[in-house]
C-alpha positions in Angstrom: 12.5 16.4 -5.9 9.6 15.6 -8.2 11.4 12.8 -9.9 11.8 11.0 -6.6 8.1 11.2 -5.7 7.6 7.5 -6.4 11.0 6.2 -5.6 9.6 4.2 -2.7 5.9 3.2 -2.5 3.8 0.9 -0.3 1.3 -1.1 -2.3 -2.5 -0.8 -1.9 -3.6 -4.0 -0.1 -7.2 -4.9 0.6 -8.1 -5.1 4.3 -4.6 -4.0 5.2 -3.7 -0.5 4.0 -6.4 1.4 5.9 -5.8 4.7 7.5 -4.3 3.1 10.7 -1.8 1.1 8.7 -0.9 4.2 6.7 -0.3 6.3 9.8 2.1 3.7 11.1 3.9 3.4 7.8 4.3 7.2 7.7 6.0 7.2 11.1 8.4 4.6 9.8 9.1 6.3 6.5 8.5 10.0 6.1 9.1 9.9 2.3 7.4 6.7 1.0 4.3 7.2 -1.1 1.4 5.4 0.5 -1.7 4.0 -1.1 -5.2 3.3 0.1 -6.9 0.0 -0.3 -8.8 -0.2 -3.6 -12.1 1.8 -3.2 -14.8 1.2 -5.8 -15.8 4.4 -7.4 -19.6 3.7 -7.1 -19.2 3.0 -3.4 -17.8 6.5 -2.9 -20.7 8.0 -4.9 -23.4 6.1 -3.1 -21.9 5.1 0.2 -20.4 6.5 3.4 -17.8 8.8 2.0 -16.3 9.7 5.4 -15.7 6.1 6.2 -14.2 5.4 2.8 -12.1 8.5 2.3 -11.2 10.0 5.7 -7.4 10.3 6.3 -5.1 12.0 8.7 -3.1 14.8 7.1 0.0 13.2 8.5 -0.4 10.3 6.1 0.5 12.5 3.1 1.7 12.0 0.4 -1.0 9.4 0.0 -2.8 8.2 -3.1 -6.4 7.0 -3.4 -6.7 3.9 -5.5 -10.0 3.6 -7.3 -11.7 0.6 -8.9 -14.2 0.9 -11.8 -14.7 1.2 -15.5 -17.3 4.0 -15.8 -15.4 7.1 -16.9 -18.0 9.5 -15.4 -18.2 7.7 -12.1 -14.4 7.5 -11.8 -14.1 11.2 -12.6 -16.5 12.2 -9.9 -14.9 9.8 -7.4 -11.5 11.3 -8.3 -12.8 14.8 -7.8 -14.1 13.8 -4.3 -10.8 12.2 -3.5 -8.8 15.3 -4.4 -11.2 17.4 -2.3 -10.6 15.0 0.6 -6.9 15.7 0.4 -5.4 12.9 -1.6 -2.2 13.7 -3.5 -2.8 11.2 -6.4 -5.6 9.2 -7.9 -4.6 5.7 -9.0 -6.7 3.4 -11.2 -6.6 -0.3 -10.4 -6.0 -2.3 -13.6 -4.2 -5.2 -11.9 -6.5 -7.0 -9.4 -7.5 -10.4 -10.8 -10.2 -11.5 -8.3 -13.4 -12.9 -9.7 -15.5 -10.3 -7.8 -13.6 -7.5 -9.5 -13.8 -9.1 -12.9 -17.5 -9.6 -12.6 -17.8 -5.8 -12.1 -15.6 -5.3 -15.2 -12.6 -3.7 -13.6 -9.2 -4.7 -12.3 -6.8 -6.7 -14.5 -9.4 -7.7 -17.1 -9.4 -4.0 -18.2 -5.9 -4.5 -19.7 -7.7 -6.2 -22.5 -9.6 -2.9 -23.2 -6.9 -0.2 -23.4 -9.2 2.2 -25.1 -11.7 2.1 -22.2 -8.9 2.5 -19.7 -7.6 5.5 -21.7 -11.1 7.0 -21.6 -11.2 6.5 -17.8 -7.8 8.1 -17.4 -8.7 11.1 -19.6 -12.0 11.6 -17.7 -10.2 11.6 -14.3 -7.5 13.8 -15.6 -10.1 16.3 -16.7 -11.7 16.3 -13.2 -8.6 16.8 -11.0 -5.4 18.7 -10.8 -3.5 16.0 -8.9 -1.7 13.2 -10.9 -3.7 10.3 -12.3 -1.8 7.1 -12.3 -2.4 3.5 -13.3 -1.4 0.2 -11.6 -1.4 -2.9 -14.0 0.2 -6.2 -14.7 2.5 -7.2 -17.6 -0.3 -9.1 -19.2 -3.3 -11.3 -18.7 -3.8 -15.0 -19.5 -2.1 -15.9 -22.8 -1.9 -12.2 -23.8 1.5 -11.7 -22.3 3.6 -10.7 -25.2 5.3 -7.3 -25.1 3.3 -6.0 -27.9 0.1 -6.4 -25.9 1.7 -4.5 -22.9 3.1 -1.8 -25.2 -0.3 -1.1 -26.7 -1.8 -0.8 -23.3 1.0 1.5 -22.0 0.8 3.8 -25.1 -2.9 4.2 -24.7 -2.8 5.3 -21.1 0.2 7.6 -21.7 -1.6 9.3 -24.5 -4.6 9.8 -22.2 -2.4 11.7 -19.7 -1.0 9.1 -17.3 2.5 10.1 -16.3 3.2 7.3 -13.8 2.7 3.6 -14.3 3.0 1.0 -11.6 3.6 -2.4 -13.0 3.3 -5.7 -11.1 5.9 -7.7 -12.9 3.7 -10.8 -13.3 0.8 -11.5 -15.6 -2.6 -12.2 -14.2 -4.4 -15.4 -14.7 -8.1 -14.4 -14.8 -9.6 -17.9 -14.4 -8.4 -20.7 -12.2 -6.1 -18.9 -9.8 -7.0 -17.1 -6.6 -5.7 -13.6 -5.9 -3.1 -15.1 -3.6 -2.0 -17.6 -6.3 -1.8 -14.7 -8.7 0.8 -13.1 -6.4 2.9 -16.3 -6.4 2.4 -18.6 -9.4 2.9 -16.5 -12.5 6.6 -15.9 -12.8 8.1 -12.5 -12.2 9.6 -11.0 -15.4 11.3 -7.9 -14.3 13.1 -7.2 -17.7 9.6 -6.6 -19.2 9.1 -3.7 -16.9 12.6 -2.4 -17.5 11.8 -2.4 -21.2 8.7 -0.2 -20.6 11.0 2.4 -19.0 13.4 2.2 -22.0 10.7 2.5 -24.5 8.8 5.3 -22.6 11.6 7.3 -21.0 9.4 10.2 -20.1 7.1 7.9 -18.2 7.7 7.4 -14.4 7.8 3.6 -14.1 7.4 1.9 -10.7 8.0 -1.8 -10.3 6.0 -4.1 -8.0 6.2 -7.8 -7.1 8.6 -10.0 -5.0 10.6 -7.1 -3.7 11.8 -7.6 -0.1 15.3 -6.2 0.6 17.5 -3.2 0.1 19.5 -5.2 -2.4 16.3 -5.9 -4.4 15.5 -2.1 -4.5 19.0 -1.1 -5.5 18.9 -3.5 -8.4 15.5 -2.2 -9.6 16.5 1.5 -9.2 19.1 0.9 -11.9 16.3 0.3 -14.4 13.2 2.0 -13.2 12.2 5.1 -11.3 10.6 3.5 -8.2 9.9 0.4 -6.3 6.6 -0.7 -4.6 6.6 -3.1 -1.7 3.5 -4.9 -0.4 3.4 -7.6 2.1 7.0 -7.3 3.1 6.5 -3.7 4.2 3.4 -4.8 6.1 4.9 -7.7 7.9 8.3 -6.1 8.5 7.9 -2.3 8.6 11.6 -1.9 9.4 12.4 -2.6 5.8 10.8 0.7 4.9 13.2 2.6 7.0 16.1 0.7 5.5 14.8 1.4 2.0 14.3 5.1 2.7 17.9 5.3 3.9 19.1 3.6 0.7 16.8 5.6 -1.6 17.7 9.0 -0.2 21.3 8.6 0.9 22.0 12.3 1.2 19.1 12.8 3.7 19.1 12.1 7.4 17.2 8.9 7.9 15.0 8.6 11.0 16.3 5.2 11.8 14.1 2.4 13.1 13.5 1.7 16.7 10.3 -0.1 17.6 10.1 1.2 21.2 10.4 4.8 20.0 7.8 4.3 17.3 5.4 3.1 20.0 5.9 6.4 21.8 5.3 8.3 18.6 2.2 6.2 17.9 0.7 6.7 21.3 -1.1 10.1 20.7 -2.7 8.7 17.6 -3.9 5.5 19.3 -5.3 7.4 22.2 -7.1 9.8 19.9 -8.6 7.0 17.9 -9.7 5.1 21.0 -11.5 8.3 22.2 -13.3 8.4 18.9 -14.6 4.8 19.4 -12.1 2.8 17.5 -11.1 -0.5 19.0 -7.5 -1.1 19.9 -7.2 -4.3 17.7 -8.4 -2.3 14.6 -5.5 0.0 15.1 -2.7 -2.2 16.4 -3.2 -5.2 14.2 -1.2 -3.4 11.6 1.8 -3.2 14.0 2.2 -6.9 14.7 5.4 -6.9 12.6 7.0 -3.9 14.4 9.5 -6.2 16.2 10.0 -8.6 13.3 13.4 -10.2 13.4 14.0 -9.2 17.0 14.2 -11.4 20.1 10.9 -10.0 21.5 8.8 -10.3 18.4 6.8 -13.3 19.5 6.0 -11.7 22.9 4.9 -8.4 21.2 2.6 -10.3 18.9 1.2 -12.5 21.7 0.2 -9.7 24.0 -1.3 -7.6 21.3 -3.2 -10.5 19.8 -4.4 -12.0 23.1 -5.4 -8.8 24.9 -5.8 -6.2 22.2 -9.2 -7.5 21.0 -10.8 -7.5 24.5 -13.6 -5.0 25.2 -12.2 -1.9 26.8 -8.6 -2.7 25.7 -6.6 0.5 25.8 -3.0 1.7 25.4 -1.9 -0.1 28.5 -1.9 -3.3 26.4 0.5 -1.7 23.9 2.8 -0.6 26.8 2.8 -4.1 28.2 3.5 -5.6 24.8 6.4 -3.3 24.4 7.7 -4.2 27.8 7.5 -7.9 27.0 9.2 -7.3 23.6 12.0 -5.2 25.0 12.7 -7.9 27.6 12.8 -10.5 24.9 9.6 -12.2 26.2 11.4 -13.3 29.4 9.2 -15.1 32.0 9.3 -12.4 34.7 7.7 -9.9 32.3 4.9 -12.3 31.4 3.4 -12.4 34.8 3.1 -8.6 34.9 1.8 -8.4 31.4 -0.9 -11.0 32.0 -1.9 -9.4 35.3 -2.1 -5.9 33.8 -3.8 -6.8 30.6 -6.2 -9.3 32.2 -7.5 -6.6 34.5 -8.7 -4.5 31.5 
């Protein structure tokens, strides 16, 4: 159903939500909408497009998140993203890092709603897929609702039909990106008010969400939830959220050992293309989170997965250790097999 397209989303996360991460998340949750790391529009126009844009069709539905403030460059990057197979183009108006600010994009753009609207309109004119925006509830001392409402109205009038809102303001000077995810307080009711005031707008809420209970509460007020680090460190939460978000559908369940089997063809294919095992499996360190064998799983992958020539044998031994709960008899075989790589 179109209205459920953004019911469950995995946030764009720099250095984390690359194509290997997204492939894993798609195995865990067939319905969640996935997002790339933020990709700077100018990098797409001038750089290695295949490296920046390549995706596996199995990842879909997946959105390309762009960073930038030049409407023409964003429009061209959006056009290339659509041609590459992305189902949505998302504009980053929420990142507070100094590097992003120095390039005049990210959260600082909330202070320039007319420019953001121009960017959205340019991208909308270049593609047929939806153009969406991810923002904060405010910046610095400009955190009153009138400021946010002005911003929202501008992007909606430019053609944005889906808004993803991190329910914290951004502090542009004095806080690191990590601190900006933790120190400014979460103000969920502000995002709920956006949905009430713009009922035709699809509103997705982001920030501090970790459990099914969190999602059920938010779904009472907005259209969708977006999880970030919790989904990364504990992928099992995605399966639980999908079962809660689509209760009439048959949920795939979450079994780490079975997921390893399903991941195997992809890992072997990527290794054959020259990828290193660590680059693929580092995103799966949380696969056994909360289970007795979690530490053993992480230890084998971390210790042996980065060695030259490491192959899927390491993953198999890590699974064996995890399924045995990290028992000592398993460790001898794991270390012997992995050490011989």
